[in-house]
C-alpha positions in Angstrom: -8.7 -42.9 46.7 -5.0 -43.2 46.0 -3.2 -43.7 42.7 -5.3 -46.5 41.4 -8.5 -45.9 39.4 -11.7 -46.4 41.5 -13.6 -47.6 38.4 -13.7 -51.3 37.4 -10.9 -52.5 35.1 -13.3 -53.6 32.4 -14.2 -49.9 31.7 -10.6 -49.2 30.9 -10.5 -52.1 28.5 -13.6 -51.0 26.8 -12.2 -47.5 26.5 -9.0 -48.8 24.9 -11.0 -50.9 22.5 -13.2 -48.0 21.5 -10.3 -45.7 21.0 -8.6 -48.3 18.8 -11.8 -48.7 16.7 -12.0 -44.9 16.3 -8.3 -44.8 15.1 -8.9 -47.6 12.6 -12.0 -45.8 11.3 -10.1 -42.6 11.0 -7.2 -44.3 9.1 -9.7 -46.0 6.8 -11.5 -42.7 6.0 -8.2 -41.0 5.3 -7.0 -43.8 2.9 -10.5 -43.8 1.2 -10.1 -40.0 0.7 -6.6 -40.5 -0.8 -7.9 -43.3 -3.1 -10.8 -41.2 -4.2 -8.4 -38.3 -5.0 -6.2 -40.7 -7.0 -9.1 -42.0 -9.0 -10.4 -38.4 -9.7 -7.0 -37.3 -11.1 -6.9 -37.1 -14.8 -3.8 -39.0 -15.8 -3.0 -38.3 -19.4 -0.2 -38.1 -21.9 1.1 -34.7 -23.2 1.1 -34.0 -26.9 4.8 -33.1 -26.5 6.6 -35.5 -24.2 9.7 -33.3 -24.2 7.8 -30.2 -22.8 8.6 -28.1 -25.8 5.8 -26.4 -27.9 5.5 -28.4 -31.0 3.6 -27.9 -34.3 1.3 -30.7 -33.3 0.5 -28.9 -30.0 -0.4 -25.7 -31.7 -2.4 -27.4 -34.3 -4.5 -29.1 -31.7 -5.1 -25.8 -29.9 -6.0 -24.2 -33.1 -8.5 -26.9 -34.1 -10.3 -26.5 -30.8 -10.5 -22.7 -30.9 -11.4 -22.3 -34.6 -14.4 -24.6 -34.1 -15.8 -22.2 -31.4 -17.9 -19.4 -33.0 -17.6 -17.2 -29.9 -13.8 -17.3 -29.9 -13.7 -16.8 -33.6 -15.7 -13.6 -33.2 -13.2 -12.5 -30.5 -10.5 -12.9 -33.1 -12.4 -10.9 -35.7 -12.9 -8.0 -33.3 -10.0 -7.9 -30.8 -7.0 -7.9 -33.2 -7.7 -4.2 -34.0 -9.5 -3.0 -30.8 -8.3 -2.2 -27.4 -9.5 -4.9 -25.0 -9.6 -2.3 -22.2 -12.5 -0.5 -23.8 -14.0 -3.2 -26.1 -14.6 -5.7 -23.3 -16.1 -3.4 -20.7 -19.4 -4.7 -19.4 -22.3 -2.4 -20.2 -24.2 -3.9 -17.2 -21.4 -3.1 -14.8 -21.1 0.5 -16.0 -24.8 1.0 -15.5 -24.8 -0.6 -12.0 -21.7 1.3 -10.9 -23.4 4.6 -10.6 -21.7 7.6 -9.0 -24.5 7.9 -6.4 -24.0 7.6 -2.7 -26.4 7.8 0.2 -23.9 8.3 3.0 -21.6 11.3 2.4 -19.2 13.6 4.3 -21.0 16.9 5.3 -18.1 19.1 3.9 -16.8 19.3 0.4 -13.2 20.2 -0.5 -11.5 21.1 -3.7 -9.9 21.3 -6.2 -9.2 17.8 -7.5 -5.5 17.3 -7.2 -3.0 15.9 -9.7 0.2 14.1 -8.8 1.1 14.1 -12.6 4.2 11.9 -13.5 5.2 11.0 -9.9 4.5 8.3 -7.4 3.3 10.7 -4.6 -0.2 9.3 -4.2 0.3 8.7 -0.5 1.3 12.3 0.0 -1.6 13.6 -2.0 -4.0 11.3 -0.1 -2.7 12.5 3.2 -2.9 16.2 2.3 -6.3 15.7 0.8 -7.4 14.3 4.2 -5.8 17.1 6.2 -7.2 19.9 4.1 -10.7 19.2 5.4 -9.6 20.6 8.7 -7.7 23.6 7.1 -10.7 24.6 4.9 -13.2 24.3 7.8 -11.1 26.4 10.2 -10.1 29.1 7.7 -13.4 29.2 5.8 -11.9 28.4 2.4 -13.6 27.4 -0.9 -10.5 25.7 -2.4 -7.1 24.8 -0.9 -4.1 22.6 -1.3 -1.3 21.8 1.1 2.1 21.6 -0.4 2.7 18.1 -1.5 6.2 19.1 -2.8 7.2 20.2 0.7 6.6 16.7 2.1 8.1 15.1 -1.0 11.3 17.0 -0.5 11.8 16.0 3.1 10.7 12.4 2.5 13.2 11.9 -0.4 16.1 13.5 1.5 15.4 11.3 4.5 15.0 8.2 2.4 18.5 8.9 0.9 19.9 9.1 4.4 18.0 6.0 5.5 19.5 4.0 2.6 23.0 5.1 3.5 22.5 4.3 7.2 21.4 0.8 6.2 24.5 0.6 4.0 26.6 1.4 7.0 24.7 -1.1 9.2 25.2 -3.9 6.7 28.6 -3.1 5.4 29.9 -6.5 6.6 27.6 -8.3 4.2 28.7 -9.2 0.6 27.6 -6.7 -1.9 25.6 -9.5 -3.8 23.8 -10.5 -0.6 20.1 -10.7 -1.1 19.4 -8.0 1.4 22.0 -5.6 0.1 20.8 -6.1 -3.4 17.2 -5.6 -2.4 17.9 -2.4 -0.6 19.7 -1.0 -3.6 16.9 -1.7 -6.0 14.3 1.0 -5.3 16.1 2.9 -2.6 14.3 6.3 -2.8 10.9 5.3 -4.1 8.4 8.2 -4.5 5.9 6.0 -2.6 5.3 5.6 1.1 3.1 4.3 3.9 1.0 5.9 6.6 3.5 5.7 9.4 6.1 7.3 7.1 3.9 10.3 6.5 3.3 10.6 10.2 7.1 10.8 10.6 7.2 13.7 8.1 4.2 15.5 9.6 5.4 15.3 13.2 9.0 16.4 12.2 8.4 19.0 9.5 4.8 20.0 9.7 3.0 21.3 6.6 2.7 24.5 4.6 0.1 25.8 2.1 1.0 25.0 -1.5 1.4 28.8 -2.2 4.4 28.8 0.1 6.2 25.9 -1.6 4.6 25.3 -5.0 5.2 22.5 -7.4 8.4 22.4 -9.5 8.8 20.6 -12.8 10.6 17.7 -11.1 8.2 17.3 -8.1 5.6 16.5 -10.8 8.1 14.7 -13.0 10.2 12.8 -10.6 12.0 10.1 -12.8 14.9 12.3 -14.0 16.0 13.3 -10.5 15.3 9.8 -9.1 17.7 8.4 -11.8 20.5 10.8 -10.8 20.0 10.4 -7.1 19.9 6.5 -7.3 23.2 6.5 -9.2 24.9 8.8 -6.7 23.5 6.9 -3.7 24.7 3.5 -5.0 28.1 5.1 -5.5 27.9 6.5 -2.0 27.0 3.1 -0.5 30.1 1.5 -2.1 32.3 4.4 -0.7 31.0 3.8 2.8 31.4 0.0 2.5 35.0 0.5 1.4 35.7 2.9 4.2 34.1 0.6 6.8 36.4 -2.2 5.6 39.4 0.0 5.9 38.6 1.3 9.3 37.9 -2.2 10.7 41.1 -3.6 9.3 43.2 -0.7 10.5 46.2 -1.5 12.7 45.0 1.2 15.2 42.2 -1.1 16.4 39.5 1.5 16.4 36.4 0.9 18.5 33.1 0.3 16.8 31.9 3.7 18.2 34.8 5.5 16.5 34.2 3.5 13.3 30.5 4.5 13.2 31.3 8.1 14.0 33.8 8.3 11.1 31.4 6.6 8.7 28.5 9.0 9.6 30.8 12.0 9.2 31.6 10.7 5.7 28.0 10.0 5.0 27.1 13.6 5.9 29.6 14.9 3.3 28.1 12.6 0.7 24.5 13.6 1.6 25.4 17.2 0.8 25.6 16.1 -2.9 22.0 14.7 -2.5 20.8 18.0 -1.0 22.5 20.0 -3.7 20.6 18.0 -6.5 17.3 18.2 -4.7 17.4 21.9 -3.7 18.3 22.8 -7.3 15.5 20.7 -8.8 12.8 21.0 -6.2 13.6 24.3 -4.5 14.7 25.1 -1.0 11.9 24.3 1.4 11.0 26.3 4.5 12.5 25.0 7.7 10.1 23.3 10.1 10.7 25.9 12.8 10.9 29.0 10.5 8.0 31.4 10.6 6.2 32.2 7.4 3.4 34.6 6.5 0.6 33.4 4.3 -1.9 35.9 2.8 -5.1 34.5 1.4 -8.8 35.1 0.6 -11.5 33.2 2.4 -14.6 31.9 0.6 -16.4 35.2 1.3 -13.7 37.1 -0.5 -12.2 38.6 2.6 -8.4 39.0 2.8 -6.8 37.2 5.7 -3.4 36.3 7.0 -1.8 33.4 8.9 1.6 33.6 10.6 3.6 30.8 12.2 5.9 27.8 11.5 5.1 24.7 9.4 5.0 22.7 12.6 2.5 25.2 14.2 0.4 25.2 11.0 0.2 21.4 11.2 -0.7 21.3 14.9 -3.1 24.2 15.1 -4.7 24.3 11.6 -4.2 21.0 9.8 -5.2 18.7 12.7 -8.3 18.5 14.7 -9.9 16.0 17.1 -8.0 13.0 15.6 -4.3 13.8 15.0 -2.6 11.6 12.4 -0.1 10.3 15.0 -3.1 8.8 16.8 -4.2 6.8 13.8 -3.0 3.4 12.6 -3.3 1.0 9.7 -5.7 -1.9 9.5 -4.7 -4.3 6.8 -6.3 -7.4 5.2 -3.6 -9.9 4.3 -5.2 -13.4 4.2 -1.7 -15.1 4.0 -1.0 -14.2 7.6 -2.8 -14.7 10.9 -5.4 -12.1 11.9 -5.4 -10.3 15.1 -1.6 -9.8 14.9 0.7 -6.8 14.5 3.1 -6.8 11.5 6.0 -4.8 10.3 8.4 -5.0 7.4 12.1 -5.3 8.1 14.3 -2.3 6.9 11.2 -0.3 5.8 11.1 3.4 6.6 12.0 7.0 5.8 13.2 8.8 8.9 16.1 7.0 10.6 15.1 6.3 14.1 11.5 7.3 13.3 8.1 5.6 13.8 8.2 2.1 12.3 5.6 0.9 9.7 3.0 -1.1 11.6 0.0 -3.0 10.4 -2.8 -4.7 12.4 -4.0 -7.6 10.2 -7.7 -8.3 10.4 -10.7 -9.5 8.5 -11.9 -7.5 5.5 -15.2 -6.8 7.3 -13.3 -4.8 9.9 -11.9 -2.6 7.2 -15.3 -2.0 5.8 -16.8 -1.2 9.2 -14.0 1.3 9.8 -14.8 3.1 6.6 -18.5 3.3 7.3 -17.9 4.5 10.9 -15.5 7.2 9.8 -17.7 8.5 7.0 -20.6 8.7 9.5 -18.3 10.6 11.9 -17.5 13.1 9.1 -14.0 11.9 8.5 -12.4 11.2 5.1 -10.6 7.8 4.9 -7.0 7.2 3.7 -6.8 3.7 2.1 -4.3 1.6 0.1 -5.1 -0.7 -2.8 -4.0 -2.3 -6.0 -5.6 0.3 -8.3 -4.5 -1.3 -11.7 -6.6 -4.4 -11.3 -10.0 -4.6 -13.0 -10.4 -0.8 -13.1 -10.7 1.8 -15.8 -9.1 5.2 -15.5 -11.3 7.0 -17.9 -14.6 5.7 -16.5 -13.4 5.9 -13.0 -14.7 2.4 -12.1 -13.1 -0.2 -9.9 -15.1 -3.4 -10.3 -14.0 -7.1 -10.7 -17.0 -7.5 -13.1 -16.0 -4.6 -15.3 -14.4 -6.7 -18.1 -16.0 -9.5 -20.1 -12.9 -11.7 -20.3 -14.8 -15.0 -19.9 -17.0 -14.3 -22.9 -14.1 -13.1 -25.0 -11.4 -15.7 -24.2 -13.4 -18.5 -22.4 -11.3 -18.0 -19.3 -11.9 -17.4 -15.6 -9.5 -16.1 -12.9 -9.0 -18.5 -10.0 -6.4 -16.7 -7.8 -7.5 -15.8 -4.3 -6.4 -12.6 -2.6 -3.8 -14.6 -0.7 -2.6 -16.3 -3.9 -2.1 -13.0 -5.6 0.1 -11.8 -2.8 2.1 -15.0 -2.7 2.9 -15.0 -6.4 3.6 -11.3 -6.9 0.4 -10.7 -8.8 -0.8 -8.0 -6.4 0.2 -5.5 -3.7 -0.6 -2.0 -2.5 0.2 0.2 -5.4 -1.9 3.3 -4.8 -3.3 5.4 -2.0 -6.6 7.4 -2.3 -9.4 8.8 -0.1 -12.9 7.5 0.5 -15.4 10.3 1.0 -18.8 8.6 0.7 -20.4 5.1 0.7 -23.6 3.7 -0.6 -25.3 1.4 1.9 -28.1 -1.1 1.2 -31.2 -1.6 3.4 -29.1 -3.7 5.8 -26.5 -0.9 6.1 -24.0 -3.0 4.2 -21.7 -1.2 1.7 -22.5 -1.5 -2.0 -20.0 1.0 -3.4 -17.7 3.7 -2.3 -16.9 7.2 -3.6 -13.1 7.7 -4.0 -11.1 10.9 -4.4 -8.2 10.3 -6.6 -5.1 12.5 -7.4 -5.0 12.0 -11.2 -6.6 15.3 -12.2 -10.1 16.1 -13.4 -9.7 14.2 -16.7 -9.7 10.9 -14.9 -12.9 9.3 -13.7 -16.0 11.4 -13.1 -14.2 14.8 -13.0 -11.5 13.2 -10.8 -13.8 11.0 -8.7 -13.9 7.2 -8.9 -16.5 4.6 -7.8 -15.3 1.4 -6.1 -17.6 -1.6 -5.7 -17.7 -3.7 -2.5 -16.6 -6.7 -4.5 -13.5 -4.8 -5.6 -12.9 -3.7 -2.0 -12.9 -7.4 -1.0 -10.2 -8.3 -3.5 -7.9 -5.3 -3.9 -8.1 -3.1 -0.8 -5.4 -3.9 1.6 -5.3 -1.0 4.0 -7.6 1.5 5.9 -6.2 4.0 8.3 -8.4 4.7 11.4 -8.0 6.8 14.5 -7.5 4.8 17.6 -10.5 6.5 19.2 -12.9 5.0 16.5 -11.2 1.6 16.1 -12.4 -1.7 17.8 -10.7 -1.9 21.3 -9.3 -5.3 20.6 -7.5 -4.1 17.5 -6.2 -1.0 19.3 -4.8 -3.4 22.0 -3.0 -5.3 19.2 -1.5 -2.1 17.8 -0.4 -0.8 21.2 1.1 -4.2 22.3 4.2 -3.6 20.0 4.4 -7.4 19.9 5.0 -7.5 16.2 5.7 -10.2 13.6 8.6 -9.0 11.3 8.1 -9.7 7.6 11.1 -9.8 5.3 12.1 -6.7 3.4 10.9 -8.1 0.1 7.4 -9.1 1.4 4.5 -7.5 -0.7 3.4 -5.7 2.4 6.5 -3.7 2.0 5.4 -2.2 -1.2 4.9 1.6 -1.1 1.7 3.2 -2.4 
């Protein structure tokens, strides 16, 4: 009892001695490891001590390569052949069959085509939503208006950029943040939470009510004009902010902000003028329309209501988009955490972009569960890596680079994100999966938005190995997601990534 130990003192001494021995052993093992590493390092002299490429350097490379018959054969063939087709693996193409044993029970059509625009996320979203529309209205083919959502998204992104310009008017114009925000200020791309903002605010309409225009399918000309005007607008607002804050009248910040926003609205009229001339004037979200159509039995039918009503009563079903969230696989960052990207959004004051980071197996499990529940899956990936547009194959083993060049690729998924080698560049829809005897995914059927000439009449096959490396995002309803991940999403306790983080890339 009391403060002193009830055990004999010798025990403490033995304990201290044992601890010291353990520490010495640990130190010895660490030093041994360091010594082994030093011995294993290949310390050698460069051919060119200055670091420049010299004639001797090239001659030594050439001597090595020219003595390798396999590399010489590559030189014979590849200087006049496209490596994207010549190096495709026959074995991979045979293995990556467009055959799937777990499919959705309902087929939609037609295959859509985003053409020369970056609207894949809007096409993926409308391709998901049309399942509900076609089922409810008994349709054989149908498209929602992608141009309608595109109009409202771009108009709001312009406003978002000018609001950020007001918010950060005190920063130097060459500040990294200001410069970054001005780079791709009204990208065609977007993220799931951004499309939820559009759907909840503006609803949707059939494509017949707001069809494609030339510049919804060919966006670069209007993007160029809009970016030029918006950068000019940002400088006007920055100059006005400086004048207002240095005014001898000592205006309150509330008065300064009100004046800046009034000016911004007059500038935004120019943006609306350009957009409405090139894309058309879209229906208002609360304006009633009449849509006449034929069902798949050839019977004439009619639907009346507003875009918001069409979205809520026809385009959504048991799992509304607003009740779904993004699972991501970003191995750079801690799993089981909620992430967002600073300054990323489209509707000012709207729903923020949120990601729950988790293991890749969780994303696969989500896909399989949704397909079995009869739900198409919105997902984000880096489509340009180890894929072929014509064959419609996404497979890390598709190209025989090792045989042709005697090289291997050593970057991990985390490495690719860290060094700007990869990011989410494209959104598509998974509609089927092929499972092995253990119910593990082997490959996935993907609905793209590049028209019928790409892939297998518009459809792609994605291997499970490709999913591991280049799929970053899967959107799942909260009702079907693991409870622990829903808890993370609803916690709102988020880690804020910088605006230039690769997770801020827009599909």
